[in-house]
KEBA-231062 format. One record per residue (C-alpha): residue number from 0; x, y, z; chain; residue in three letters. Coordinates in nm, 4 decimals, padded with zeros to 6 digits. Each point is the difference from the previous one (the first is absolute). Layout:
num: NUM px: X py: Y pz: Z chaine: A residu: ALA
...
***
This chain:
num: 0 px: 00.0079 py: 00.0018 pz: 00.0239 chaine: A residu: MET
num: 1 px: 00.0859 py: 00.3608 pz: -00.0542 chaine: A residu: ALA
num: 2 px: 00.2029 py: 00.1869 pz: 00.2608 chaine: A residu: GLY
num: 3 px: -00.1602 py: 00.2355 pz: 00.2571 chaine: A residu: PRO
num: 4 px: -00.2714 py: 00.2291 pz: -00.1169 chaine: A residu: VAL
num: 5 px: 00.0922 py: 00.3393 pz: -00.0274 chaine: A residu: GLY
num: 6 px: -00.2049 py: 00.3378 pz: 00.0489 chaine: A residu: SER
num: 7 px: -00.0876 py: -00.0079 pz: -00.3659 chaine: A residu: GLY
num: 8 px: -00.1561 py: -00.3576 pz: -00.0076 chaine: A residu: PHE
num: 9 px: -00.3095 py: 00.1137 pz: 00.2233 chaine: A residu: LEU
num: 10 px: -00.0738 py: 00.3685 pz: 00.0727 chaine: A residu: PRO
num: 11 px: 00.0381 py: 00.1141 pz: 00.3711 chaine: A residu: ASP
num: 12 px: -00.3583 py: -00.0349 pz: 00.1643 chaine: A residu: ARG
num: 13 px: -00.1371 py: 00.1333 pz: 00.3351 chaine: A residu: PRO
num: 14 px: -00.0299 py: -00.2651 pz: 00.2667 chaine: A residu: THR
num: 15 px: -00.3039 py: 00.1095 pz: 00.1867 chaine: A residu: SER
num: 16 px: -00.2828 py: -00.2150 pz: -00.0066 chaine: A residu: PRO
num: 17 px: -00.3609 py: 00.1038 pz: -00.1335 chaine: A residu: PRO
num: 18 px: -00.1822 py: 00.0576 pz: 00.3164 chaine: A residu: THR
num: 19 px: -00.3246 py: -00.1801 pz: -00.1164 chaine: A residu: VAL
num: 20 px: 00.1941 py: -00.3478 pz: -00.0391 chaine: A residu: LEU
num: 21 px: 00.0055 py: -00.2240 pz: 00.2884 chaine: A residu: PRO
num: 22 px: 00.3044 py: -00.0374 pz: 00.2304 chaine: A residu: GLN
num: 23 px: 00.0744 py: -00.3485 pz: -00.1052 chaine: A residu: ALA
num: 24 px: -00.0164 py: -00.0835 pz: -00.3618 chaine: A residu: VAL
num: 25 px: 00.0090 py: -00.3405 pz: -00.1824 chaine: A residu: LYS
num: 26 px: 00.1858 py: 00.0005 pz: -00.3201 chaine: A residu: ILE
num: 27 px: 00.0169 py: -00.2941 pz: -00.2340 chaine: A residu: LEU
num: 28 px: 00.3629 py: -00.0489 pz: -00.2080 chaine: A residu: VAL
num: 29 px: -00.1112 py: -00.2139 pz: -00.2936 chaine: A residu: ALA
num: 30 px: 00.1444 py: -00.1062 pz: -00.3202 chaine: A residu: GLY
num: 31 px: 00.1292 py: -00.2931 pz: -00.2058 chaine: A residu: GLY
num: 32 px: 00.2319 py: -00.2732 pz: 00.0850 chaine: A residu: PHE
num: 33 px: 00.3608 py: 00.1279 pz: 00.0874 chaine: A residu: GLY
num: 34 px: -00.0765 py: 00.3684 pz: -00.0347 chaine: A residu: VAL
num: 35 px: 00.1457 py: 00.1109 pz: 00.3342 chaine: A residu: GLY
num: 36 px: -00.2746 py: 00.0202 pz: 00.2396 chaine: A residu: LYS
num: 37 px: 00.1831 py: -00.1885 pz: 00.2840 chaine: A residu: THR
num: 38 px: 00.2818 py: 00.2209 pz: -00.0770 chaine: A residu: THR
num: 39 px: -00.2197 py: 00.2982 pz: 00.0365 chaine: A residu: LEU
num: 40 px: -00.1624 py: -00.0605 pz: 00.3161 chaine: A residu: VAL
num: 41 px: 00.3448 py: -00.1016 pz: 00.1791 chaine: A residu: SER
num: 42 px: 00.1645 py: 00.3176 pz: -00.1161 chaine: A residu: ALA
num: 43 px: -00.2723 py: 00.2373 pz: 00.1456 chaine: A residu: VAL
num: 44 px: -00.1103 py: -00.1750 pz: 00.3018 chaine: A residu: SER
num: 45 px: 00.0995 py: 00.1522 pz: 00.3463 chaine: A residu: GLU
num: 46 px: -00.0709 py: -00.3651 pz: 00.1626 chaine: A residu: ILE
num: 47 px: 00.1216 py: -00.3141 pz: -00.0793 chaine: A residu: ALA
num: 48 px: -00.1908 py: -00.0689 pz: -00.3157 chaine: A residu: SER
num: 49 px: -00.1973 py: -00.3427 pz: 00.0107 chaine: A residu: PHE
num: 50 px: 00.0428 py: -00.2327 pz: -00.3230 chaine: A residu: HIS
num: 51 px: -00.1436 py: -00.3237 pz: -00.0892 chaine: A residu: THR
num: 52 px: 00.2490 py: -00.0864 pz: -00.2485 chaine: A residu: GLU
num: 53 px: 00.0829 py: -00.3831 pz: -00.1136 chaine: A residu: GLU
num: 54 px: 00.2595 py: -00.1286 pz: -00.2275 chaine: A residu: HIS
num: 55 px: -00.0817 py: -00.0729 pz: -00.3548 chaine: A residu: LEU
num: 56 px: -00.0489 py: -00.3663 pz: -00.0508 chaine: A residu: THR
num: 57 px: -00.0370 py: -00.2276 pz: -00.2977 chaine: A residu: SER
num: 58 px: -00.3711 py: -00.0102 pz: 00.0526 chaine: A residu: SER
num: 59 px: 00.0075 py: 00.3541 pz: -00.1194 chaine: A residu: SER
num: 60 px: 00.1575 py: -00.0983 pz: -00.3451 chaine: A residu: VAL
num: 61 px: -00.2510 py: 00.0847 pz: -00.2738 chaine: A residu: GLY
num: 62 px: -00.2300 py: 00.1664 pz: 00.2483 chaine: A residu: VAL
num: 63 px: 00.1803 py: 00.3117 pz: 00.1087 chaine: A residu: ASP
num: 64 px: 00.1256 py: 00.2240 pz: -00.2762 chaine: A residu: ASP
num: 65 px: 00.3639 py: 00.0686 pz: 00.0528 chaine: A residu: THR
num: 66 px: 00.0947 py: 00.1571 pz: -00.3319 chaine: A residu: ALA
num: 67 px: 00.2364 py: 00.2759 pz: 00.0347 chaine: A residu: GLY
num: 68 px: 00.0456 py: -00.0742 pz: 00.3590 chaine: A residu: ILE
num: 69 px: 00.1693 py: -00.3524 pz: -00.0075 chaine: A residu: GLU
num: 70 px: 00.2236 py: 00.1072 pz: 00.3004 chaine: A residu: THR
num: 71 px: -00.2836 py: 00.0195 pz: 00.2400 chaine: A residu: LYS
num: 72 px: -00.0250 py: -00.2961 pz: 00.2483 chaine: A residu: VAL
num: 73 px: -00.2827 py: 00.1222 pz: 00.2639 chaine: A residu: THR
num: 74 px: -00.3434 py: 00.1215 pz: -00.0426 chaine: A residu: THR
num: 75 px: -00.2580 py: 00.1483 pz: 00.2322 chaine: A residu: THR
num: 76 px: -00.2680 py: -00.2562 pz: 00.0706 chaine: A residu: VAL
num: 77 px: -00.2279 py: 00.2038 pz: 00.2227 chaine: A residu: ALA
num: 78 px: 00.1031 py: 00.3663 pz: 00.0674 chaine: A residu: MET
num: 79 px: 00.2633 py: 00.2479 pz: 00.1104 chaine: A residu: ASP
num: 80 px: -00.0680 py: 00.2423 pz: 00.2752 chaine: A residu: PHE
num: 81 px: 00.1581 py: 00.3371 pz: 00.1030 chaine: A residu: GLY
num: 82 px: -00.0882 py: 00.3220 pz: 00.1671 chaine: A residu: ARG
num: 83 px: 00.1446 py: 00.3355 pz: -00.0536 chaine: A residu: ILE
num: 84 px: -00.1032 py: 00.3134 pz: 00.1890 chaine: A residu: THR
num: 85 px: -00.0317 py: 00.2939 pz: -00.2507 chaine: A residu: ILE
num: 86 px: -00.0844 py: 00.2499 pz: 00.2398 chaine: A residu: HIS
num: 87 px: -00.0932 py: -00.0094 pz: 00.3789 chaine: A residu: ASP
num: 88 px: -00.3596 py: -00.0237 pz: -00.0979 chaine: A residu: ARG
num: 89 px: -00.0019 py: -00.2669 pz: -00.2918 chaine: A residu: LEU
num: 90 px: 00.1410 py: -00.3269 pz: 00.0005 chaine: A residu: ASP
num: 91 px: -00.0007 py: -00.1965 pz: -00.2920 chaine: A residu: LEU
num: 92 px: -00.0301 py: -00.4043 pz: 00.0138 chaine: A residu: PHE
num: 93 px: 00.1180 py: -00.1575 pz: -00.2938 chaine: A residu: LEU
num: 94 px: -00.1160 py: -00.3368 pz: -00.1667 chaine: A residu: PHE
num: 95 px: 00.2097 py: -00.1550 pz: -00.2587 chaine: A residu: GLY
num: 96 px: -00.2085 py: -00.2311 pz: -00.2246 chaine: A residu: THR
num: 97 px: 00.1273 py: -00.3489 pz: -00.1442 chaine: A residu: PRO
num: 98 px: 00.1016 py: 00.0402 pz: -00.3443 chaine: A residu: GLY
num: 99 px: -00.1045 py: -00.3328 pz: -00.1438 chaine: A residu: GLN
num: 100 px: -00.3285 py: -00.1105 pz: -00.1804 chaine: A residu: ASP
num: 101 px: -00.0379 py: -00.2813 pz: 00.2524 chaine: A residu: ARG
num: 102 px: -00.0039 py: 00.2098 pz: 00.3017 chaine: A residu: PHE
num: 103 px: -00.2112 py: 00.2637 pz: -00.1118 chaine: A residu: TRP
num: 104 px: -00.3023 py: -00.1246 pz: 00.2202 chaine: A residu: PHE
num: 105 px: 00.1286 py: 00.1923 pz: 00.2747 chaine: A residu: MET
num: 106 px: -00.0006 py: 00.3258 pz: -00.1684 chaine: A residu: TRP
num: 107 px: -00.3822 py: 00.0509 pz: 00.0998 chaine: A residu: ASP
num: 108 px: 00.0963 py: -00.0476 pz: 00.3789 chaine: A residu: GLU
num: 109 px: 00.2823 py: 00.2425 pz: -00.0119 chaine: A residu: LEU
num: 110 px: -00.1914 py: 00.2509 pz: -00.2103 chaine: A residu: ALA
num: 111 px: -00.2559 py: 00.0183 pz: 00.2730 chaine: A residu: THR
num: 112 px: -00.0001 py: 00.3359 pz: 00.1918 chaine: A residu: GLY
num: 113 px: 00.3023 py: 00.1285 pz: -00.2336 chaine: A residu: ALA
num: 114 px: -00.0156 py: 00.3711 pz: -00.0857 chaine: A residu: LEU
num: 115 px: 00.1957 py: -00.0177 pz: -00.3228 chaine: A residu: CYS
num: 116 px: 00.2793 py: -00.2025 pz: -00.1586 chaine: A residu: ALA
num: 117 px: 00.3390 py: 00.0276 pz: -00.1544 chaine: A residu: VAL
num: 118 px: 00.0308 py: -00.2051 pz: -00.3250 chaine: A residu: VAL
num: 119 px: 00.3743 py: -00.0662 pz: -00.0375 chaine: A residu: LEU
num: 120 px: 00.1056 py: -00.0766 pz: -00.3834 chaine: A residu: VAL
num: 121 px: 00.3131 py: -00.1260 pz: -00.1740 chaine: A residu: ASP
num: 122 px: 00.0440 py: 00.1532 pz: -00.3472 chaine: A residu: THR
num: 123 px: 00.1782 py: -00.3061 pz: -00.1169 chaine: A residu: ARG
num: 124 px: -00.3113 py: -00.2116 pz: 00.0807 chaine: A residu: ARG
num: 125 px: -00.3192 py: 00.2607 pz: -00.0232 chaine: A residu: LEU
num: 126 px: -00.2317 py: -00.2891 pz: -00.0653 chaine: A residu: SER
num: 127 px: 00.0283 py: -00.1214 pz: 00.3504 chaine: A residu: THR
num: 128 px: -00.1702 py: 00.3326 pz: 00.1186 chaine: A residu: SER
num: 129 px: -00.3214 py: -00.0199 pz: -00.1791 chaine: A residu: PHE
num: 130 px: -00.1710 py: -00.2459 pz: 00.2296 chaine: A residu: ALA
num: 131 px: 00.0767 py: 00.2135 pz: 00.2899 chaine: A residu: ALA
num: 132 px: -00.1074 py: 00.3311 pz: -00.1885 chaine: A residu: ILE
num: 133 px: -00.3491 py: -00.1843 pz: -00.0904 chaine: A residu: ASP
num: 134 px: -00.0669 py: -00.1137 pz: 00.3269 chaine: A residu: TYR
num: 135 px: 00.0030 py: 00.3272 pz: 00.1528 chaine: A residu: PHE
num: 136 px: -00.1639 py: 00.1474 pz: -00.2519 chaine: A residu: GLU
num: 137 px: -00.2926 py: -00.2436 pz: 00.0507 chaine: A residu: ARG
num: 138 px: 00.0020 py: 00.0744 pz: 00.3535 chaine: A residu: ARG
num: 139 px: 00.0208 py: 00.3755 pz: -00.0657 chaine: A residu: LYS
num: 140 px: 00.2752 py: 00.0356 pz: 00.2690 chaine: A residu: LEU
num: 141 px: 00.2339 py: 00.2859 pz: -00.0756 chaine: A residu: PRO
num: 142 px: 00.3510 py: -00.1071 pz: -00.1149 chaine: A residu: PHE
num: 143 px: 00.3316 py: 00.1421 pz: -00.1253 chaine: A residu: VAL
num: 144 px: 00.2470 py: -00.1584 pz: -00.2114 chaine: A residu: VAL
num: 145 px: 00.3744 py: 00.0003 pz: 00.1172 chaine: A residu: ALA
num: 146 px: 00.2576 py: -00.1162 pz: -00.2587 chaine: A residu: VAL
num: 147 px: 00.2649 py: -00.1522 pz: 00.1717 chaine: A residu: ASN
num: 148 px: 00.3469 py: 00.0795 pz: -00.1734 chaine: A residu: ALA
num: 149 px: 00.1640 py: -00.3319 pz: -00.0434 chaine: A residu: PHE
num: 150 px: 00.3683 py: -00.0427 pz: -00.1181 chaine: A residu: ASP
num: 151 px: -00.0016 py: -00.0308 pz: -00.3701 chaine: A residu: GLY
num: 152 px: -00.3583 py: 00.1222 pz: -00.0761 chaine: A residu: ALA
num: 153 px: -00.0361 py: 00.2538 pz: -00.2731 chaine: A residu: LYS
num: 154 px: -00.1402 py: 00.3039 pz: 00.1551 chaine: A residu: PRO
num: 155 px: -00.3245 py: 00.1345 pz: -00.1486 chaine: A residu: TYR
num: 156 px: -00.1966 py: 00.3257 pz: 00.0304 chaine: A residu: PRO
num: 157 px: -00.3181 py: -00.0484 pz: 00.2281 chaine: A residu: THR
num: 158 px: -00.2439 py: 00.1039 pz: -00.3031 chaine: A residu: PRO
num: 159 px: 00.1464 py: -00.3045 pz: -00.1781 chaine: A residu: THR
num: 160 px: -00.0306 py: -00.2009 pz: 00.3106 chaine: A residu: ILE
num: 161 px: -00.3779 py: 00.1151 pz: 00.0672 chaine: A residu: ARG
num: 162 px: -00.0938 py: -00.0817 pz: -00.3658 chaine: A residu: ALA
num: 163 px: 00.1529 py: -00.3444 pz: 00.0351 chaine: A residu: ALA
num: 164 px: -00.1909 py: -00.0977 pz: 00.2910 chaine: A residu: LEU
num: 165 px: -00.3268 py: 00.2052 pz: -00.1289 chaine: A residu: SER
num: 166 px: -00.0121 py: 00.1978 pz: 00.3170 chaine: A residu: LEU
num: 167 px: -00.2568 py: 00.2673 pz: 00.0359 chaine: A residu: ASP
num: 168 px: 00.1557 py: 00.3522 pz: -00.0074 chaine: A residu: THR
num: 169 px: -00.0710 py: 00.0737 pz: 00.3675 chaine: A residu: HIS
num: 170 px: 00.1859 py: -00.3073 pz: 00.1229 chaine: A residu: VAL
num: 171 px: 00.3799 py: 00.1117 pz: 00.1256 chaine: A residu: PRO
num: 172 px: 00.2759 py: -00.1613 pz: -00.1556 chaine: A residu: VAL
num: 173 px: 00.3115 py: 00.0243 pz: 00.2322 chaine: A residu: LEU
num: 174 px: 00.3676 py: -00.1043 pz: -00.0435 chaine: A residu: LEU
num: 175 px: 00.1731 py: -00.1727 pz: 00.3044 chaine: A residu: CYS
num: 176 px: 00.2749 py: -00.2200 pz: 00.1155 chaine: A residu: ASP
num: 177 px: -00.1559 py: -00.2725 pz: 00.2288 chaine: A residu: ALA
num: 178 px: 00.3218 py: -00.0142 pz: 00.2064 chaine: A residu: ARG
num: 179 px: 00.0151 py: 00.3570 pz: 00.0896 chaine: A residu: SER
num: 180 px: -00.2121 py: 00.0822 pz: 00.3019 chaine: A residu: ARG
num: 181 px: -00.0080 py: 00.3847 pz: -00.0788 chaine: A residu: GLU
num: 182 px: -00.1301 py: -00.0979 pz: -00.3675 chaine: A residu: SER
num: 183 px: -00.2523 py: -00.2331 pz: 00.1498 chaine: A residu: VAL
num: 184 px: -00.1140 py: 00.2527 pz: 00.2568 chaine: A residu: LYS
num: 185 px: -00.0384 py: 00.2517 pz: -00.2670 chaine: A residu: GLN
num: 186 px: -00.2159 py: -00.2259 pz: -00.2108 chaine: A residu: VAL
num: 187 px: -00.2204 py: -00.0589 pz: 00.2974 chaine: A residu: LEU
num: 188 px: -00.0427 py: 00.3544 pz: 00.0941 chaine: A residu: VAL
num: 189 px: -00.1076 py: 00.0691 pz: -00.3662 chaine: A residu: ARG
num: 190 px: -00.2537 py: -00.2827 pz: 00.0284 chaine: A residu: THR
num: 191 px: -00.1781 py: 00.1286 pz: 00.3179 chaine: A residu: VAL
num: 192 px: 00.0094 py: 00.3334 pz: -00.1695 chaine: A residu: GLU
num: 193 px: -00.1611 py: -00.1325 pz: -00.3100 chaine: A residu: TYR
num: 194 px: -00.2843 py: -00.1509 pz: 00.2034 chaine: A residu: VAL
num: 195 px: -00.0404 py: 00.3202 pz: 00.1903 chaine: A residu: TYR
num: 196 px: -00.0497 py: 00.1836 pz: -00.3342 chaine: A residu: ALA
num: 197 px: -00.2565 py: -00.2558 pz: -00.1133 chaine: A residu: LEU
num: 198 px: -00.2029 py: 00.0328 pz: 00.3389 chaine: A residu: ARG
num: 199 px: 00.0002 py: 00.3612 pz: -00.0535 chaine: A residu: LEU
num: 200 px: -00.1036 py: -00.0044 pz: -00.3442 chaine: A residu: SER
num: 201 px: -00.3073 py: -00.2284 pz: 00.0917 chaine: A residu: SER
num: 202 px: -00.1036 py: 00.1920 pz: 00.2963 chaine: A residu: ALA
***
């Protein structure tokens, strides 16, 4: 993946939370297999993040799509969990979803009570993102798209990524480094700001 994110990667944003949001907010971190969800939760969590990772075994051959991520040896089978305090009045609880099709039955349970979602994508394997985007569009759960900057991945302008994913114009497309705490924190702040703006517009 690319090096640490500089100030040009994501614009600086105020970190004061919207006063109309609850003190504790549940956010899903979703996306395809191997896009960096576990890495993202681990990078930003203030507590020891909880993971349900297992080693890939021969039973996953022909079931899990490892094209482009052949070196991946573990997989999330239930969820990732972490917490970050954005402000003294706003805690974000992050729930990372499993990426493989065979574990998607858990998504409905994880989505219960969620305020919004971050869909993490890998531009080398954009097709793995469609199912997550479709899921949140069907549930009418607000989401942003965060493009994880992997080493060797060709950079694309956000309008190109938006068009490739067939996103509505109002859905934010953000660039991030899932290994960088500050980069991930900025994505989460932008996500909360986006949901707040949606609430104001519908009030």
